C-alpha positions as CSV (number, residue, x, y, z in Angstrom):
1,G,15.9,13.3,-10.1
2,G,13.9,11.4,-7.5
3,R,15.0,9.2,-4.8
4,P,16.8,5.9,-5.3
5,A,14.7,2.8,-5.1
6,G,14.9,0.8,-2.0
7,G,17.4,1.4,0.7
8,T,16.9,4.2,3.3
9,Q,15.9,7.8,3.1
10,N,15.9,10.1,6.1
11,S,17.1,7.1,8.3
12,G,14.0,4.9,7.6
13,P,13.7,1.8,5.4
14,V,11.5,2.1,2.3
15,N,10.1,-0.4,-0.2
16,K,11.9,-1.0,-3.5
17,R,8.7,0.0,-5.3
18,A,7.2,3.0,-3.6
19,D,5.5,5.0,-6.4
20,G,3.4,4.6,-9.5
21,F,0.4,3.2,-7.7
22,G,-2.2,5.6,-8.9
23,H,-4.7,6.9,-6.2
24,V,-3.5,6.0,-2.7
25,I,-4.1,7.0,0.8
26,R,-1.0,8.7,2.4
27,H,-0.6,8.3,6.1
28,D,2.2,8.5,8.7
29,G,1.7,5.1,10.3
30,L,4.9,3.7,11.7
31,I,5.3,0.4,9.7
32,T,8.3,-1.2,8.1
33,P,8.5,-2.3,4.5
34,D,8.0,-6.0,5.5
35,Q,4.7,-5.0,7.2
36,C,3.1,-3.9,3.9
37,G,0.1,-6.0,3.0
38,A,-1.3,-5.5,6.5
39,P,-4.9,-4.1,6.7
40,I,-5.8,-0.7,8.1
41,I,-8.6,-1.4,10.7
42,D,-10.8,1.3,12.3
43,L,-11.7,1.4,16.0
44,D,-14.9,-0.6,15.2
45,G,-12.9,-3.5,13.7
46,N,-13.8,-2.6,10.1
47,V,-11.1,-3.0,7.4
48,R,-10.7,0.4,5.8
49,G,-7.6,-0.2,3.6
50,L,-4.4,-2.1,2.9
51,N,-0.9,-0.8,3.4
52,I,1.0,-1.2,0.1
53,A,4.3,0.7,0.5
54,R,6.6,2.6,2.8
55,S,7.6,5.6,0.7
56,D,9.9,7.4,3.1
57,R,10.5,7.9,6.8
58,T,7.2,9.7,7.4
59,C,4.9,8.4,4.6
60,T,3.2,5.1,4.0
61,F,0.8,4.4,1.1
62,A,-2.4,2.4,1.4
63,L,-5.2,1.5,-0.9
64,S,-8.8,2.0,0.3
65,A,-10.9,-1.1,1.0
66,K,-13.1,-0.1,-2.0
67,R,-10.1,0.0,-4.3
68,V,-8.7,-3.3,-3.0
69,N,-12.1,-4.9,-3.7
70,E,-12.2,-3.5,-7.2
71,V,-8.7,-4.9,-7.9
72,V,-9.5,-8.3,-6.4
73,E,-12.7,-8.5,-8.5
74,Q,-10.8,-7.7,-11.7
75,L,-8.2,-10.3,-10.9
76,L,-10.8,-12.9,-10.2
77,K,-12.5,-12.2,-13.6
78,T,-9.2,-12.5,-15.3
79,A,-8.4,-15.8,-13.5
80,D,-11.8,-17.1,-14.3
81,G,-11.5,-16.5,-18.0
82,G,-13.8,-13.4,-17.9
83,K,-16.9,-15.3,-16.8
């Protein structure tokens, strides 16, 4: 089952990889797959998350700013040889 990767579903473009991310924030922001990677900014100008995938016509996935920081810190440790 499941939906086919990539293409369109319900008349809206989706990302080729749109699942398997673990804990995400689901929202209905109108973005296209090529806009993923854009930050989610609150009304006070604070970054609250990062859009990572367009799942279907009505659902976009994002990582919280906290989770993005955790991932970046881990990547930096790996790149720095674990120092």
